[in-house]
C-alpha positions in Angstrom: 0.0 0.0 0.0 1.5 3.4 -1.0 1.7 5.9 1.8 0.0 9.3 1.7 0.0 12.4 3.9 -2.9 12.2 6.4 -5.5 14.9 6.5 -7.5 16.1 9.6 -10.6 14.3 8.2 -8.8 10.9 8.5 -9.0 11.3 12.3 -12.3 10.7 14.2 -13.8 13.3 16.5 -12.8 14.5 19.1 -9.2 14.4 17.9 -7.7 17.9 17.8 -4.4 18.2 15.8 -2.5 20.0 13.2 -0.5 18.6 10.4 2.6 20.3 9.0 3.9 18.8 5.8 7.6 18.6 5.0 9.3 21.4 3.0 8.0 21.4 -0.5 8.3 19.4 -2.8 9.5 16.6 -0.5 7.3 13.6 0.1 6.5 12.8 3.7 8.4 9.5 4.2 8.3 10.0 8.1 5.7 11.1 10.6 6.8 12.9 13.8 4.1 12.9 16.4 4.5 15.9 18.8 2.9 15.6 22.3 2.7 18.8 24.4 3.2 18.9 28.2 0.8 19.0 31.0 -1.5 22.1 30.9 -0.5 23.0 27.4 -2.3 22.5 24.0 -1.3 21.6 20.5 -0.6 25.1 18.9 2.8 25.5 20.7 4.0 22.2 19.2 2.5 23.1 15.8 5.0 26.0 15.8 7.8 23.6 16.8 7.0 21.3 13.9 7.2 24.3 11.5 10.5 25.4 13.0 12.0 21.9 12.8 11.3 21.7 9.0 12.7 18.2 9.0 13.4 16.7 5.6 10.8 14.2 4.2 8.9 14.4 7.5 5.4 15.5 8.3 4.8 16.7 11.9 1.5 16.1 13.6 0.9 18.1 16.8 -1.7 16.2 18.9 -3.7 17.8 21.6 -4.3 15.7 24.8 -7.8 14.4 25.1 -8.7 15.7 28.5 -9.1 19.4 29.5 -7.9 20.6 32.9 -10.8 21.4 35.3 -11.6 24.7 37.1 -11.1 26.8 34.0 -7.4 26.3 34.4 -7.0 26.1 30.6 -4.9 23.5 28.8 -5.1 19.7 28.6 -3.5 16.6 30.1 -2.6 13.1 29.1 -3.4 11.3 32.4 -6.2 9.0 33.3 -6.9 11.1 36.4 -5.8 14.5 37.8 -4.1 14.6 41.2 -2.3 17.2 43.2 0.8 16.6 45.2 -0.1 17.2 48.8 3.4 18.5 49.6 3.9 20.9 46.8 0.4 21.6 45.5 1.6 20.9 42.0 -0.3 18.6 39.6 1.0 15.1 39.5 2.4 14.0 36.1 2.0 10.2 36.7 -1.7 9.5 37.0 -2.0 6.5 34.6 -1.8 6.6 30.8 -4.3 3.9 29.7 -6.5 6.4 27.9 -3.5 8.2 26.3 -1.9 4.9 25.1 -5.2 3.9 23.4 -5.6 7.4 22.0 -2.1 7.4 20.5 -1.5 3.8 19.6 -4.9 2.8 18.3 -6.5 6.1 17.5 -3.6 7.7 15.7 -0.9 5.2 14.8 -2.7 2.0 14.0 -6.1 3.2 12.7 -4.9 6.2 10.7 -1.2 6.3 10.0 -0.8 2.5 9.4 -4.2 1.3 8.1 -5.5 4.4 6.3 -2.3 6.1 5.2 0.1 3.2 4.6 3.0 4.2 6.9 5.1 1.5 8.5 5.6 1.8 12.2 9.4 2.1 11.7 8.8 5.5 10.0 6.8 7.0 12.9 8.7 8.8 15.7 7.2 10.2 18.9 8.4 13.4 20.6 7.0 14.4 24.0 7.6 17.0 26.6 7.0 16.3 30.3 3.7 14.4 30.7 3.6 14.3 26.9 7.0 12.5 27.0 5.5 10.0 29.5 2.6 9.3 27.2 4.9 8.8 24.3 7.1 6.3 26.0 4.1 4.4 27.4 2.6 4.3 23.8 5.8 3.0 22.4 6.2 0.4 25.1 2.7 -0.9 24.4 3.4 -1.3 20.6 4.4 -4.7 19.5 6.5 -3.5 16.5 9.5 -1.2 16.5 8.7 2.4 15.9 11.1 5.0 14.5 12.0 6.2 18.0 10.9 8.2 21.0 12.3 11.5 22.3 11.2 12.3 25.9 12.2 15.7 27.4 11.7 15.5 31.2 9.3 12.6 30.9 10.1 9.4 33.0 8.6 6.0 32.1 5.2 5.9 33.8 4.9 3.7 36.9 2.1 1.8 35.3 3.9 1.1 32.1 4.7 -2.6 31.4 5.6 -4.9 28.6 6.1 -8.6 28.1 9.7 -8.0 26.9 12.1 -5.2 26.1 10.9 -2.8 23.3 13.0 -2.6 20.2 12.0 1.1 19.8 15.0 3.3 20.6 14.6 6.1 23.1 16.4 9.4 23.7 15.6 10.9 27.2 16.8 14.3 28.2 16.8 16.3 31.4 18.6 18.9 33.3 21.6 18.5 35.6 19.6 19.6 38.7 15.9 20.0 39.7 15.1 17.2 37.2 12.7 14.3 37.0 15.3 12.3 35.0 17.4 10.8 37.7 19.8 7.9 37.6 17.1 5.5 38.8 14.7 6.8 36.1 17.3 6.1 33.4 17.9 2.6 34.8 14.2 1.9 34.6 14.1 3.0 31.0 16.9 0.5 30.3 14.9 -2.4 31.8 12.0 -1.6 29.4 13.8 -0.6 26.1 16.7 -2.2 24.3 18.3 1.0 23.3 18.3 4.0 25.6 20.3 7.2 25.1 20.4 9.7 28.0 21.5 13.3 27.6 22.0 15.5 30.6 21.8 19.2 29.9 24.0 21.6 31.9 21.0 23.5 33.3 18.5 23.4 36.1 15.2 21.8 35.3 13.7 19.9 32.3 12.6 22.7 30.1 12.5 22.6 26.3 15.9 23.3 24.5 16.8 26.9 24.5 19.5 27.0 21.9 21.3 25.1 19.2 23.6 23.3 21.6 20.8 21.9 23.6 18.9 20.9 20.5 21.9 19.1 19.0 21.4 15.6 20.6 17.8 15.6 19.4 18.7 16.5 15.9 21.4 13.8 15.9 18.8 11.3 17.0 16.5 12.4 14.2 19.3 12.1 11.7 19.8 8.5 12.7 16.2 7.4 13.0 14.3 9.4 10.3 14.4 7.6 7.0 15.2 9.2 3.6 14.3 8.2 0.0 16.5 10.8 -1.5 18.0 9.3 -4.6 15.7 6.3 -4.6 13.9 5.8 -7.9 10.2 6.3 -8.0 8.3 3.1 -7.8 10.8 1.4 -5.6 9.3 -0.6 -2.7 10.7 -0.4 0.8 10.8 -3.8 2.7 10.8 -4.1 6.5 
């Protein structure tokens, strides 16, 4: 089945997303799924997808399915919403069963693979914070190897499990202090995934990359995992 760029009408209601095609006239060989953080919405990562302008890659910025209560604005990926009694902050790790079904079945399997003809190996997930947790949980639940997962400040959820190690490679990034990506978190990633790369930024916290230097490990990961058909004759068939 030849692949094609998905359109918003391929996705059932109530999916909210934006699709950014690759730079013209390139064909979208790859799909990069962008998952925003807790309390955010998809427009910020729509901008990110446009800024990345990755060759032969369409970016899809997904909005989390559940709005925050109390008119707080924004959305979240968790099964529940809980507050840390010590800090008063919203808890990131509140179960991801709904998010996994939303991403794996609702987006990857039903639309990208079955409707649009993409192979799982050509689909990469990128998530920030709670979006990173949703991304790694979805990848871990997927039987086949995906193109990869980039998680910024998003640990493996406590509820995530698999029958064996996932073949999908993971890049996890975090700050050098005030970070959720601790040594024990990285060790847990390595029990769940065959290939785990950890990059520690020289900064406090797990915020998004601020400059070219901080973005470099992510771009190197993309360079290794995103596929290219540049120079491949039209009509050739990719196997595997």
